[in-house]
NUGU-557479 format. One record per residue: x, y, z of N, C-alpha, C, CB in turn; residue in three letters. Coordinates in steps of 0.001 Angstrom, whole numbers, plus 500000, padded with zeros to 6 digits. Glycine has a CB too. Layout:
residues N
XYZXYZXYZXYZALA...
end
This chain:
residues 495
303647712842949251305060712838948860305175712712947335305826711674949567UNK305965713551946724306102713561945269306771712270944787306915714793944810UNK306295711781943652306900710585943070308275710922942509305996709991941965UNK309177709981942602310493710150942001310666709130940879311616709997943065UNK311389709558939850311538708730938660313012708585938308310756709329937474UNK313299707511937601314651707254937130314592706895935645315325706115937957UNK315512707476934886315582707152933454316065705721933250316516708136932719UNK315346704995932389315795703658931978315623703543930468314993702525932726UNK316518702829929873316495702686928414316518701206928037317696703429927766UNK315772700911927009315796699572926421316259699732924979314380698863926502UNK317351699068924650317889699116923289318065697695922781319241699891923241UNK317823697515921522318218696233920944318705696442919518317044695228920975UNK319904695930919233320460696088917890319815695162916874321943695845917918UNK319183694097917346318621693109916425317163692808916773319451691814916454UNK316300692900915763314930692433915920314901690904915825314000693072914848UNK313940690300916518313663688875916368312269688723915791313793688119917730UNK312169687947914693310853687701914091310320686310914430310930687867912574UNK311151685483915083310645684198915559309823684471916809311812683180915850UNK308553684692916609307718685233917686307486684206918794306375685703917126UNK307051684705919927306770683877921103305416684293921667307900684018922188UNK304382683589921232303033683895921711302595682939922818302040683839920555UNK303440681941923134303062680918924111303465681273925537303683679602923733UNK304591681959925708305079682272927055304436683549927589306608682415927052UNK304648683801928862304095684978929538304558686253928829304517685003931034UNK303612687094928427303954688298927673304734689307928500302704688943927145UNK304769689135929833305533690043930693306990689611930853304879690134932058UNK307332688439930332308681687909930542309466687731929250308602686593931258UNK309027688359928181309728688223926918310952689132926878308793688539925753UNK311952688700926113313057689601925826312540690815925073314157688884925016UNK313089691997925317312559693201924670312522693128923141313380694383925080UNK313512692450922538313544692384921073312785691191920520314968692333920591UNK312080690443921378311269689302920931309858689766920619311243688183922002UNK309313689250919542307954689601919146306953688718919876307778689469917623UNK305919689329920398304777688582920907303957688049919734303902689471921831UNK303783688875918751303076688483917536303696689259916388301527688753917646UNK303950688598915280304433689323914101304077688530912855305971689568914177UNK303819689257911800303521688620910514303874689561909375302033688211910432UNK304163688951908237304555689673907015305781690551907245303392690533906512UNK306666690101908139307939690763908387309054689730908413307900691555909709UNK310287690209908225311493689404908361312563690258909021311976688863906978UNK313677689635909352314828690397909810315979690207908824315245689964911241UNK316746691286908656317917691240907782318995692124908388317565691699906325UNK320110691513908749321209692247909392320710693043910595321887693191908384UNK319793692455911345319276693084912553318100694005912337320346693837913203UNK317823694380911083316718695302910788315423694537910577317035696151909546UNK314315695208910867312983694664910599312560695126909217311943695113911688UNK312288694176908316311929694514906937310658693771906541313087694169905962UNK310156694058905346308964693372904846309250691886904658308489694000903517UNK308195691080904764308332689637904672308216689125903252307306688973905525UNK307916687844903133307810687205901826306667687795901016307617685701901985UNK306814687731899703305752688131898786305473687021897802306121689418898046UNK304466687251896970304002686227896041303629686899894725302791685435896629UNK304237686426893634303965687003892321303730685882891314305134687917891862UNK303171686248890172302913685259889129304221684594888711302223685915887910UNK304170683279888548305391682527888280305976682916886926305115681017888327UNK307296682990886896308043683225885661308970682032885468308851684585885710UNK308843681361884334309617680144884066310670680403883009308697679000883622UNK311737679608882999312731679753881933312133679368880585313973678891882228UNK312646679995879528312199679674878173313327679048877357311678680933877470UNK314450678792878024315594678169877357316399677425878402316478679226876617UNK317013676327878003317739675486878943318947676171879553318172674233878265UNK319683676930878775320979677431879233321105678951879177322070676818878413UNK320072679661878764320133681125878697319143681679879720319809681656877242UNK319596682013880935318680682417882003317858683665881687319455682651883253UNK318375684532880805317652685768880506316372685534879711318547686709879745UNK316240684373879112315019684071878352313984683447879293315326683109877150UNK312899684146879503311864683688880440310487683807879807311917684498881754UNK309491683291880491308117683332879987307143683334881147307834682141879052UNK306048684009880952304882683842881805303910682916881092304215685217882139UNK303064682270881874302141681292881317300805681939880964301928680142882302UNK300096681302880067298687681633879841297859680499880429298371681842878304UNK296667680830880891295874679871881662294506679659881025295712680351883112UNK294002678446881184292701678080880622291570678665881453292559676555880538UNK290474678983880798289259679419881498288454678229882015288387680272880569UNK288829677009881586288024675834881894288484675109883159288056674882880729UNK289695675368883598290198674687884802291327675520885406290697673235884467UNK291608675270886679292774675821887365293700674664887746292351676648888632UNK294974674930887848295940673932888324295964673993889850297380674186887721UNK295580672885890503295498672882891965296637672122892644294189672289892390UNK297322671240891888298507670551892391299512670472891257298158669125892940UNK300800670451891610301821670419890571303008669593891049302268671852890191UNK303591668819890116304754667988890409305813668218889339304364666487890486UNK307044667834889634308132667901888656308533666483888283309355668699889217UNK308665666233886980308999664911886471310268665031885635307823664309885633UNK311357664448886132312621664407885409312766663042884749313820664696886358UNK313174663028883486313338661751882789314367661896881681311993661259882213UNK314877660767881218315759660768880055314949660286878857317025659864880289UNK314830661160877868314065660816876673314957660073875685313469662084876019UNK314612658824875415315365658064874428315112658621873029314989656571874490UNK313932659162872831313586659722871521314472660928871201312095660128871482UNK314676661807872209315447663028871995316900662916872465314779664176872704UNK317232661790873107318580661550873635319026662676874563319581661398872486UNK318137663080875458318469664151876391317548664088877595318371665527875708UNK317967664771878671317126664892879860315914665760879553317926665480881043UNK314767665343880030313537666122879915313062666515881301312440665328879167UNK312496667707881395311971668200882667310551668693882422312876669341883265UNK309610668025883029308213668387882835307585668857884145307428667200882266UNK306733669854884059305832670183885152304515669483884871305641671735885305UNK304028668734885844302795667962885676301775668508886661303035666422885899UNK300618668916886160299612669540887002298321668761887046299340670924886530UNK297635668868888182296295668292888336295304669441888354296178667417889644UNK294316669383887448293378670486887281292111670327888107293016670623885839UNK291408671426888248290124671397888956289071670605888186289623672818889199UNK289350670251886928288463669362886164288842667909886366288506669707884673UNK289764667638887292290211666283887663290977665569886549289016665443888056UNK291632666345885689292479665788884646293939666191884880292001666256883254UNK294846665462884209296279665704884332296769666493883112297056664361884471UNK297631667484883376298198668330882328299712668375882496297592669767882373UNK300423668779881425301874668846881521302399670046880739302512667546881004UNK303621670457881108304275671598880486305773671403880632303810672951881124UNK306518671508879537307967671365879624308558672562880362308592671230878214UNK309499672292881265310034673342882112310872674346881329310859672738883217UNK311495673929880210312425674817879509311981675207878095313766674163879435UNK311139674424877459310692674769876105309712675935876187310031673541875399UNK309809676864875262309012678094875321307565677851874868309658679186874449UNK306856677054875666305408676852875494304733677452876719305035675312875319UNK303644678179876532303087678982877615301823678405878240302797680346877115UNK301327677291877736300082676751878284300233675260878573298907676993877311UNK299681674812879696299646673385880000298847672651878945299051673134881394UNK299329671434878573298653670587877594298058669370878290299627670151876475UNK296900668875877800296334667670878414297251666462878194294929667383877839UNK297458665688879257298302664506879148297512663317878627298925664170880495UNK296330663106879183295420662066878686294015662397879168295859660634879171UNK293029661624878722291625662011878907291018661503880208290806661507877756UNK291727660679880944291138660080882136290744661164883147292122659080882775UNK289528661026883687289030661943884710289102661229886059287562662415884392UNK289915661737886976290084661115888281288855661352889155291342661654888973UNK288543660344889959287431660462890897287840661158892189286870659094891210UNK289155661148892473289670661774893678291044662350893373289736660763894856UNK291410663373894110292696664034893888293831663038894043292882665212894862UNK294687662885893022295745661866893095297016662381893766296080661369891702UNK297866661431894108299245661679894499300127661215893358299611660953895839UNK301228661916893106302148661530892032303510661193892613302276662657890981UNK304196660262891957305515659820892434306362659398891242305381658646893456UNK307615659824891208308546659416890157309436658279890657309408660615889695UNK309720657315889767310612656194890083311045655572888767309911655130891014UNK311755654451888849312277653822887636311647652456887411313799653690887714UNK311307652177886146310801650878885715311561650486884458309250650913885459UNK312192649328884493312967648854883336313964649910882864312027648473882181UNK314676650506883813315705651513883526315152652774882881316756650924882631UNK313871652997883054313256654229882554312662655019883716312163653912881498UNK312747656332883614312136657209884615310662657400884279312868658583884679UNK309790657057885223308350657210885007307752658022886155307650655820884892UNK306540658477885954305771659113887020304431658398887102305584660657886765UNK304012658065888313302753657351888517301776658232889279302988656025889274UNK300480658044888998299412658787889667298492657777890341298616659694888655UNK298266657946891640297394657032892370296437657844893240298225656039893237UNK295268657266893481294312657831894436293498656686895024293378658896893754UNK292809656910896132292018655840896740290851655371895885291500656294898060UNK290472656173894895289295655844894098289608655559892634288309656959894181UNK290897655494892292291260655354890880292367654327890701291699656702890302UNK292406653677889525293531652779889241294810653586889040293239651912887991UNK295936652920889246297226653571889014297409653833887525298390652703889558UNK297900655039887218298294655373885853299768655737885864297429656542885276UNK300492655308884813301941655505884728302270656152883397302706654159884891UNK303203657114883437303616657816882220305131657796882104303092659273882215UNK305601657351880924306995657538880517306996658595879423307654656184880020UNK307964659524879458307888660743878644307751660498877145309099661569878884UNK308284659387876639308212659146875194306943658421874783309410658351874743UNK306128657969875744304943657180875435303695657833876037305103655738875959UNK302553657241875745301301657682876343301135657026877713300100657346875420UNK300429657683878630300174657053879937299357655773879786299441658032880869UNK299560654850880715298810653607880671298343653241882077299666652471880064UNK297297652440882120296685652018883369297319650711883847295159651853883198UNK297583650629885146298111649396885739296940648686886413299282649691886771UNK296337647763885704295108647116886170295321646300887434294550646226885086UNK296524645754887590296760644856888724297038645599890033297920643939888412UNK297265646901889950297610647647891171296372647849892039298242649016890817UNK296484647674893345295351647938894240295091649434894352295611647342895636UNK293941649795894898293661651208895186294512651610896392292118651454895464UNK295216652735896249296260653070897219296082654480897782297636652940896572UNK296604654635899002296685655957899614298113656466899434296279655915901134UNK298797656788900503300172657281900414301065656241899745300715657634901815UNK301991656724898900302871655832898160304300656338898270302436655723896679UNK305266655391898300306669655764898516307558654761897781307019655805900050UNK308639655246897177309602654380896504310796654186897428310047654979895129UNK311101652921897767312134652647898762312787651315898436311542652636900200UNK314128651321898327314895650097898055314350649331896856314892649193899282UNK314088650059895774313657649483894490312265648868894524314637648437894055UNK311504649176895553310101648741895602309196649959895818309882647684896738UNK307953649800895411306913650741895813306250650211897079305862650950894672UNK306072651091898052305310650781899258304114651722899295306192650921900558UNK302980651208899726301778652045899750300816651544900809301092652063898370UNK299967652440901272298917652096902229297678651684901436298602653300903197UNK297135650539901808295981649995901096294726650802901396295765648527901470UNK293984651114900360292760651908900537291678651129901274292228652366899181UNK291572649834901005290524649022901613290830648676903067290330647752900816UNK292102648603903409292514648269904769293653649211905153292953646759904885UNK293319650303905835294321651336906120295278650934907239293632652634906489UNK295203649690907696296219649140908600297216648265907847295555648329909720UNK297109648267906515297911647359905690298844648164904788296997646435904838UNK300151647823904836301138648382903910301443647319902862302449648835904660UNK301197647643901607301532646735900513302875647143899909300415646736899429UNK303574646166899357304790646488898635304856645671897349306030646230899512UNK305513646257896358305546645673895015306741644732894859305602646783893947UNK306803644110893706307960643302893349309203644198893249307713642550892012UNK310346643629893593311597644385893499312065644476892049312688643733894370UNK311747643480891255312160643489889854311263644383889013312153642077889293UNK309997644484889404309044645295888656308145646025889646308202644419887676UNK308389647316889886307598648053890881306116648153890549308149649429891035UNK305736647757889329304322647818888963303608646492889205304179648217887505UNK304345645489889661303768644176889958303481644094891463304733643019889505UNK302203644050891819301785644056893223301314642682893711300676645069893421UNK301476641654892905300985640332893294301823639758894426300995639376892092UNK301152639097895379301859638426896482302674637257895935300854637928897567UNK303858637111896460304731636042895981305624635570897111305579636514894780UNK305954634279897090306893633731898060308334634044897685306705632230898183UNK308536634494896458309885634794896017310432635992896792309910635067894501UNK311749635988896996312388637076897739312171638416897062313878636811897888UNK312107638416895728311941639674894994310470640020894761312666639595893658UNK309549639176895213308132639393894928307472640391895860307400638097895003UNK306190640670895578305414641609896377304858640959897626304287642188895557UNK304248641781898473303669641274899708302999642382900488304730640606900559UNK302774642144901778302099643137902604302489642959904074300568643031902435UNK302292644024904835302556644030906279301353644677906948303897644798906633UNK300766643978907921299596644534908613300000645028910000298464643474908725UNK299480646188910367299792646809911655298479647112912362300652648113911473UNK298236646435913450297000646636914208297341647024915650296115645352914178UNK297102648264916001297279648714917376296493650006917562298790648920917717UNK296822650744918590295988651868919014296519653223918531295879651877920521UNK297494653253917657298096654528917280297411655196916093299543654323916964UNK296300654652915646295548655277914571295885654708913208295791656749914570UNK295136655171912220295317654681910866296684655083910322294208655208909959UNK297153654270909364298384654595908654298064655710907667298982653336907925UNK298887656770907663298540657938906857299598658315905823298298659105907756UNK300888658230906195301916658784905318303185657948905423302207660263905673UNK303778657634904280305012656851904217306169657741903785304857655657903246UNK307301657625904495308485658408904148309713657514904249308629659655905074UNK310563657576903225311819656840903201312912657718903793312182656396901756UNK313615657190904795314697657921905450315823656940905727314211658613906770UNK316984657187905118318138656301905254317750654894904804318659656288906720UNK317962653886905641317705652503905222316307652025905583318723651581905844UNK315517652876906194314229652429906711313059653198906098314201652572908219UNK311900652582906241310651653203905815309852653533907067309839652268904847UNK309339654755907147308619655201908336307161655494907985309294656454908944UNK306288655108908909304848655274908724304357656289909751304086653905908868UNK303827657375909260303267658395910154301778658147910323303524659830909604UNK301378658192911610300012657825911982299446658924912873299972656436912708UNK298163658855913156297520659911913932298200660151915272296071659572914157UNK298696659068915906299265659215917249300588658476917400298283658713918289UNK301338658346916322302620657686916458303361657528915148302431656359917075UNK304572656947915258305409656646914106305862655199914220306632657617914018UNK305770654471913122306243653088913072307339652971912019305074652108912762UNK308185651955912184309309651761911273309240650374910657310650651961912006UNK309505650327909355309668649049908661311101648980908164308643648894907473UNK311849648006908647313225647805908195313211646895906984314113647207909325UNK313808647387905857313703646647904602315057646249904036312957647467903587UNK316111646342904847317437646009904325317756644532904518318504646866905005UNK316841643774905122317036642328905274316107641591904309316771641878906748UNK316034640295904447315117639506903642313685639960903892315272638007903951UNK312861639894902848311471640327903011310728639436904005310746640321901656UNK311250638248904265310629637390905278310735638019906662311282635999905279UNK311691638959906810311895639613908104311323641026908150313369639657908428UNK310604641419907068309957642723907101308965642751908263309244643030905749UNK309082643711909117308089643834910182308036645288910624308426642895911385UNK306940645674911234306736647045911688306979647127913182305317647539911341UNK307730648135913590308027648377914996307575649788915343309549648182915299UNK306814649905916422306391651237916865307549651901917604305123651154917779UNK307918653101917161309082653759917753308728655083918428310133653995916692UNK307495655573918250307123656842918889305617656873919087307592658066918037UNK305207657278920273303789657458920589303563658906921003303329656476921718UNK302547659512920416302240660916920692300938661015921478302142661729919378UNK300901661933922431299668662179923176298775663182922451299989662686924583UNK299324663840921422298564664799920618298494664304919179299205666216920681UNK297487664737918478297314664304917094298448664823916228295967664780916542UNK298972663946915374299971664307914377299249664615913072301026663167914185UNK299581665742912451299047666051911125299975665397910107298930667615910885UNK299619664156909748300544663298908999300874663849907619299961661912908857UNK299951664593907018300213665120905680301327666152905687298952665730905100UNK301699666672906877302760667678906940304146667060907103302496668634908084UNK304234665743907303305550665106907450306368665336906185305406663579907738UNK307544665928906341308323666373905181309793666068905417308116667892904913UNK310422665412904458311843665101904542312653666353904221312215663942903579UNK313470666774905189314306667967905036315751667550905275313869669117906027UNK316447667167904226317811666672904383317829665342905099318661667678905137UNK318418665296906280318538664040907028317491663921908137319933663927907627UNK316506664829908169315466664785909189314094664947908556315698665871910243UNK313096664459909278311704664680908905311101665645909911310901663337908854UNK310416666673909408309682667598910274308193667364910072310061669088909971UNK307442667533911160305991667398911044305304668277912079305561665925911215UNK304071668635911772303260669471912648302324668577913448302460670528911835UNK302187668869914730301221668193915601300382669251916313301944667262916638UNK299397668796917048298506669739917726299242670649918694297430668989918465UNK300382670191919201301097670964920218302426671510919711301337670109921440UNK302605671626918397303807672277917909304456671588916731304782672380918998UNK305690672002916441306471671485915327307540670541915868307113672642914510UNK307689669391915202308615668351915665309612667999914568307842667090916107UNK310779667489915010311760666919914098311988665455914471313096667720914139UNK312382664673913465312587663231913652313760662813912787311297662407913290UNK314779662189913408315992661812912673316104660319912405317201662263913432UNK315018659604912603315045658149912456315158657429913779316182657743911574UNK315571658154914825315706657570916159314943658366917214317173657483916544UNK315099659691917177314532660548918218313551661548917625315644661284918969UNK312499661797918393311520662822918051311689663974919034310056662254918085UNK311815665202918506312017666368919355311035667471918976313465666877919245UNK310461668093919999309724669334919771310764670429919560308750669675920978UNK310732671090918427311803672037918100311667673347918876311808672324916603UNK310563673516919625310462674640920549309994675935919955311743674864921164UNK309391675900918764308834677136918222307614677522919050308458676974916713UNK307467678816919287306474679298920244305218679817919549307073680395921111UNK304584678951918704303328679374918100302200678358918329303526679600916611UNK302350677555919387301323676568919697299951677211919839301679675823920971UNK299883678414920418298607679090920617297897679338919290298819680409921351UNK298655679553918223298053679853916925297457678626916255299078680472916014UNK297983677434916557297486676228915894296549675419916781298646675362915460UNK296533675722918086295735674912919007294251675033918675295993675338920465UNK293591673891918505292160673878918244291783674195916809291491674838919139UNK292792674374915929292524674673914527292843673430913702293358675904914036UNK291888672989912891292082671798912071293154672069911012290748671368911403UNK294203671264911005295300671429910048295337670293909031296634671508910783UNK294198669660908789294179668552907834294471669007906407292836667854907880UNK294327670303906132294631670827904800296002671496904742293560671817904375UNK296788671355905799298133671943905809299022671207904812298753671888907236UNK299935671945904178300869671385903208302285671823903574300506671830901758UNK303264670997903222304659671327903516305548671027902323305149670554904742UNK306716671671902299307764671300901354309091671843901880307456671850899914UNK310184671391901293311532671773901711312235672422900536312337670544902230UNK312779673621900765313408674351899661314489675277900205312353675160898861UNK315694675138899678316812676015900024317048676111901532316568677397899463UNK316973674974902217317259674937903648316110675348904541318404675800903935UNK314954675661903950313787676078904728312647675075904590313320677467904285UNK311970674830905696310716674096905682309594675117905529310538673229906983UNK308729674899904559307578675777904348306309675034904754307493676248902860UNK305506675681905594304258675092906090303115676023905736304315674842907634UNK302267675609904810301048676350904497299947675805905403300660676222902968UNK299331676668906202298418676190907231297409677281907586299197675743908485UNK296536676949908531295508677879909006295830678244910454294067677255908885UNK296110679508910708296463679977912037295366680872912593297797680724912007UNK295130680747913898294138681581914581294858682729915281293302680744915605UNK294885683906914632295561685064915214294707685736916286295911686071914124UNK293405685467916279292504685910917357292640687408917635292788685120918640UNK292650688225916568292841689667916755291792690513916024294224690062916279UNK290761689845915475289678690555914779290162691321913548289001691517915734UNK291362691015913076291864691615911846291591690667910682293384691932911958UNK291450691237909494291281690440908289292331690896907283289830690577907705UNK293351690065907113294479690378906247294387689528904983295829690139906981UNK294486690164903826294526689437902563293340688516902369295784688644902476UNK293619687228902213292582686251901881291561686082903005293217684911901564UNK291888686520904204290940686408905321289680687242905079291609686847906628UNK289733688142904110288558688923903756287607688153902841288981690212903089UNK288060687000902332287220686154901491286523685096902345288060685486900376UNK285318684748901964284620683660902648285135682320902149283093683764902435UNK285227681366903065285565680003902678287033679741902434284828679654901475UNK287911680630902902289334680340902712289716679095903529290211681569903130UNK290763678394903075291173677128903693292393677339904577291473676067902617UNK293436677902904018294630678265904778294800679782904748295895677555904206UNK295510680324905710295704681776905730297138682193906037294782682395906742UNK298069681232906077299432681589906478300449680647905852299567681566908004UNK301673681165905727302817680368905308303937680606906307303267680725903852UNK304391679522906946305510679585907883306781679194907138305272678653909120UNK307791680048907204309101679756906628310057679484907793309617680948905715UNK310496678232907915311278677783909069312649677329908614310556676644909818UNK313689677979909122315071677620908795315458676387909615316054678817909078UNK315743675276908936315995674016909655317355673996910339315896672842908699UNK318241674946910027319539675018910699319472675900911944320607675550909738UNK318925677104911807318903678062912919317633677978913751319059679464912391UNK316571677342913219315256677262913843314583678636913969315379676622915214UNK315066679612913223314367680886913126313252680761912100315343682032912748UNK312219681546912274311105681447911336310376682776911234310134680339911763UNK309620682910910165308729684048910003307418683563909422309361685135909102UNK306394684383909545305045683995909117304511685018908123304089683870910337UNK304082684529906965303330685349906016301846685096906261303727685025904525UNK301109686168906440299684686066906733298861686664905594299353686770908060UNK297748685992905279296829686538904298296870685859902955297099687959904117UNK297515684662902873297535683926901622297002682521901862298961683882901027UNK296308681989900852295662680672900948296340679731899968294125680764900658UNK297302678955900465298114678081899624297577676661899673299588678111900066UNK297434676062898493296942674691898402298071673678898191295938674581897271UNK299133674083897479300194673122897162301463673894896817299775672179895981UNK302629673293897107303913673928896822304854672930896167304542674495898109UNK305634673423895219306621672589894527307958673312894502306155672251893083UNK308981672754895161310324673338895032310972672887893728311215672942896238UNK311516673835892980312237673534891740313654674047891905311538674179890481UNK314614673155891752316014673565891916316901672686891051316452673482893404UNK317606673321890099318661672649889358319689673706888965318095671899888097UNK320517673424887966321596674343887624321086675678887102322498673714886600UNK319879675696886546319422676882885820318231677586886460319067676501884425UNK317601676968887432316420677600888024316291677140889473315128677254887213UNK315904678071890339315636677743891737314486678610892202316901677953892634UNK313347678003892466312199678772892933311174677844893569311563679563891774UNK310312678453894369309200677734894980307938678104894215309063678070896509UNK307351677112893554306138677328892764304928676959893619306165676489891440UNK303890677788893554302787677700894508301453677662893774302823678884895490UNK300569676765894217299164676757893789298318677354894911298678675301893432UNK297485678315894578296651679000895557295211678492895491296693680518895328UNK294472678777896552293027678583896576292331679925896345292575677951897923UNK290997679865896229290195681086896207290408681929894973290491681903897407UNK290386683245895155290452684170894028291813684172893343290122685561894493UNK292828683581893949294172683536893363294463682207892679295214683792894432UNK293453681357892544293685680000892040293940679952890534292503679127892374UNK293639681013889820293732680978888363295175680873887880293083682214887773UNK296137681415888644297536681439888225298382680517889090298087682863888282UNK299583680226888595300644679681889440301480680848889951301531678645888657UNK302038680689891164302735681765891829304142681331892200301970682218893065UNK304989682305892535306315682012893045306597682920894234307388682191891942UNK307487682423895097307843683160896310308813684282895962308463682215897370UNK308575685478896540309463686618896363309758687210897742308831687689895407UNK310401688352897770310700689019899041310124690433899100312206689072899260UNK309054690711898318308539692074898245307354692356899167308144692368896849UNK306915691372899951305858691613900928304480691838900344306212692774901742UNK304254691407899109302967691656898454302400690368897875303117692713897346UNK301092690316897721300413689294896935300062689950895611299129688720897672UNK300931689723894614300877690449893346300989691955893624299556690121892571UNK299904692733893477299984694176893763299417694527895131299245694964892694UNK298798693560895822298212693816897134299304693825898200297137692757897468UNK299443694942898906300414695037899990299862694308901211300735696525900326UNK300615693338901706300194692593902886300567693368904141300829691187902906UNK299588693645904963299815694450906166300846693791907073298499694661906929UNK301784694594907553302916694091908337302771694521909797304262694602907751UNK303168693615910708303073693927912131304167693216912917301694693538912674UNK304785693973913836305694693414914837305273693992916184307214693743914509UNK304808693130917091304324693581918407305108692880919494302801693309918575UNK305686693654920394306448693091921497305568692705922665307492694065921953UNK306201692221923734305476691882924957305200693119925799306262690862925774UNK304687692902926989304406694001927917305686694368928677303267693610928914UNK305983695667928710307172696164929407306725696774930736307951697218928533UNK307241696252931850306889696831933158308064696862934136305746696047933776UNK309265696522933660310466696547934504310243695782935819310873698005934804UNK309568694628935694309352693716936830308513694324937950310680693284937391UNK307671695284937608306774695872938611305417696150937968307380697185939210UNK304371695574938581303020695835938094302421697094938720302124694640938380UNK303079697667939704302512698788940462303136700130940109302677698540941933UNK304419700156939865305083701433939628304724702008938261306592701268939743UNK304618703309938215304254704004936984305477704147936078303651705391937301UNK305222704041934779306276704260933786305784705293932774306672702920933072UNK306698706017932210306379706950931143307341706663929990306484708447931630UNK306772706272928841307611706136927645307773707533927049306978705125926590UNK308959708092927218309192709471926805309421709582925295310387710044927555UNK310290708724924771310649708866923356311221707558922837311665710018923154UNK311271707482921523311874706348920834312881706899919832310788705458920125UNK314095706394919860315133706765918897315384705568917983316457707210919623UNK315380705809916692315523704691915752315884705192914368314233703867915690UNK316319704246913523316480704491912091315290703846911400317852703920911543UNK314555704642910637313352704151909946313431704622908497312023704664910644UNK313892703765907611314139704162906219312897704080905340315220703297905628UNK311815703537905865310538703487905152309441703952906106310241702041904609UNK308411704575905564307309705022906408306727703851907191306218705693905561UNK306388704089908451305695703072909238305011703735910419306676701972909719UNK304149702984911088303444703465912277304072702843913523301924703129912200UNK304284703678914519304662703218915849303426703347916738305883704043916427UNK303010702238917348301824702238918203302224701845919618300738701273917651UNK301729702615920593302023702359921996300705702248922749302925703479922601UNK300538701172923516299323700937924294299674700745925767298559699706923757UNK298841701290926633298918701002928067297514701125928637299919701970928805UNK297375700828929933296062700964930560295632702426930682296073700315931935UNK296552703341930401296236704781930466295868705382929112297414705537931036UNK296036704620928033295691705169926732296477704543925605295906706640926728UNK296276705116924412296940704628923204297526705820922454295948703829922296UNK298581705555921715299169706593920885299724705967919615300274707355921650UNK299416706585918475299907706138917178300663707279916521298744705650916273UNK301879707014916073302716708026915427303144707502914058303965708377916309UNK302938708317913031303461707990911703304903708470911628302591708638910567UNK305820707552911440307239707892911316307573707955909824308156706841912066UNK308028709096909378308373709271907969309778708725907703308285710765907566UNK309974708300906481311232707658906104312407708622906183311129707088904702UNK313516708118906702314762708883906759315912707909906984314716709970907890UNK317066708240906406318254707418906631318966707780907922319211707557905469UNK318549708857908553319195709322909774318466708823911015319264710840909787UNK319169708805912131318540708478913402317482709534913721319598708387914541UNK316272709067914124315171709977914448314797709842915921313942709693913550UNK314326710956916490313790710947917847312290711166917758314469712039918742UNK311518710228918285310055710292918218309522710487919635309451708994917560UNK308882711616919891308321711899921207307031711100921412308053713415921370UNK306888710483922591305699709683922899304980710234924130306086708207923124UNK305641710222925289305071710731926553303715710088926881304910712257926478UNK303736708764927011302543708012927407302822707272928701302110707021926294UNK301909707440929684302047706774930977301432705381930939301393707609932081UNK301845704586931917301243703272932098302074702423933024301070702572930767UNK301473701381933547302223700432934376302721699245933554301352699934935534UNK302027698996932452302417697922931544302286698478930128301528696622931749UNK303374698574929429303400699278928144303740698293927016304431700448928180UNK302966698396925966303120697505924808303447698353923583301822696650924568UNK304440697917922821304922698674921667304816697807920418306387699152921883UNK304358698404919335304298697663918073304661698575916908302893697056917861UNK305198697948915858305467698625914591304553698003913546306986698507914172UNK303852698850912800302918698365911783303092699168910512301457698451912280UNK302772698533909388302925699211908107301932698669907089304356699057907585UNK301327699607906379300514699272905211301190699801903946299080699855905349UNK302453700208904114303214700743902986303981699611902308304187701861903453UNK304551699912901150305111698856900311306300698160900967305530699428898975UNK307232698933901538308435698355902126308528698724903601309692698832901372UNK309478698071904280309676698318905705311166698217906015308855697311906573UNK311666699138906858313052699036907303313195699821908595314044699561906214UNK313341699095909702313491699706911020314719699088911669312207699501911909UNK315590699948912223316856699461912755317167700142914085317995699701911747UNK317706699359915020318293699840916283317381700759917088319571700562915995UNK316162700338917410315316701216918245315824701268919693313847700726918223UNK315690702444920281315999702644921692314798703335922335317315703487921881UNK314270702733923419313082703245924095313520703884925413312030702106924339UNK313157705136925600313584705897926761312393706069927709314165707278926337UNK312525705549928932311454705559929925311841706416931136311125704122930372UNK310830706971931784310936707408933166310198706384934002310359708855933374UNK310867705790934984310291704713935775310226705149937237311118703403935621UNK309048705018937836308854705391939230309695704472940120307350705315939620UNK310351705091941098311173704308942040310675704514943449312666704699941943UNK
end
């Protein structure tokens, strides 16, 4: 008996780039990506994703058209960078400095607005371990402090030379909260120390209400790793939980309360304050925390992070987006961008909108550190890279490239079978608007077909005629730009 077929069409006006690799690939919405990288959506169209170019800084405080590129030393690379805002009594004005930590383990600085093109050494001290930096106020002055587990605290006020704080203990994570410094003790990682309220650089224990002290936490939730100030409380992120220290009462009542226990490891270094919530990455996904409740935000990329060490992951918050530089396992035998280099640390940047929970992934870049810069005259994300890109500082763009290298783009949907694993389907044609060259790839158990679609502003009809019981469709591009809109897939389906 001859087979009979019925025409069926799948259309979607809007692409989704928030991919879903965790759920059954046969049950995805047609416009949902099973896997996608180096792409974004704009007004429903699929376009190229984020790009990365050499940073361009302002060269004048109030004239945006005056800009500068930096020159870089052959003797060191900048691997971490911070922003230090202060009021200079000498100049009677606000100062804005970029402070960098070099691969030679020294600290360098560069004024954000003065037209100087090279970082200058701040002082001669060579750190034994990569420091953390934090800005706060001492004696009504804005200072920045540098601490590491292997080095004494150093403090810099913009009009003076940096100085060593001999009395400060060796510290891990450090946080400024309610006019005190809080930090995790290097010698006892179950101990949170806090400074005097009158002088944040005084760490001596005191019975006075304004004096320093410590809080010890001993339980099964792992070492104390990261301190974050949120509203009136201080939160401690640990390998398997979150604890809270309430500091709005007398210091005699300071105590730690465990408020969340995780069955999966928390990557504490990724805990990032984003407005009124903290987001963090764990072994089983991305979470949000508002001071009371912890929620898995439901992003579907657990498969990409499962079993991959994220101890080198970095995060920051900029313009309403959480950025996560991390190492993802795409498990596809492809080598995109930095993946072609040996010894890369991270290979992806996730851009997550904290309002809509939509996200996209840039693949093929190895990011070590990120600094959001935003004021009246400049707004950009400044990036320190690893590997062959470590010589320069970078900034986020929307051109889909790493400098001149075009990052390969891919959007792959789930398997289409119209709820039948047995009936035959034929993908006859695809109708779409494709304003930039791209490849349409179709796979089934009966074969593969790749079509180069040439750019046009008009609706195009692309003949396919490929049989299969389970059909997979993807759009890929190695070209500079991408723009695909309103695809319609026309099938003959056996009935």
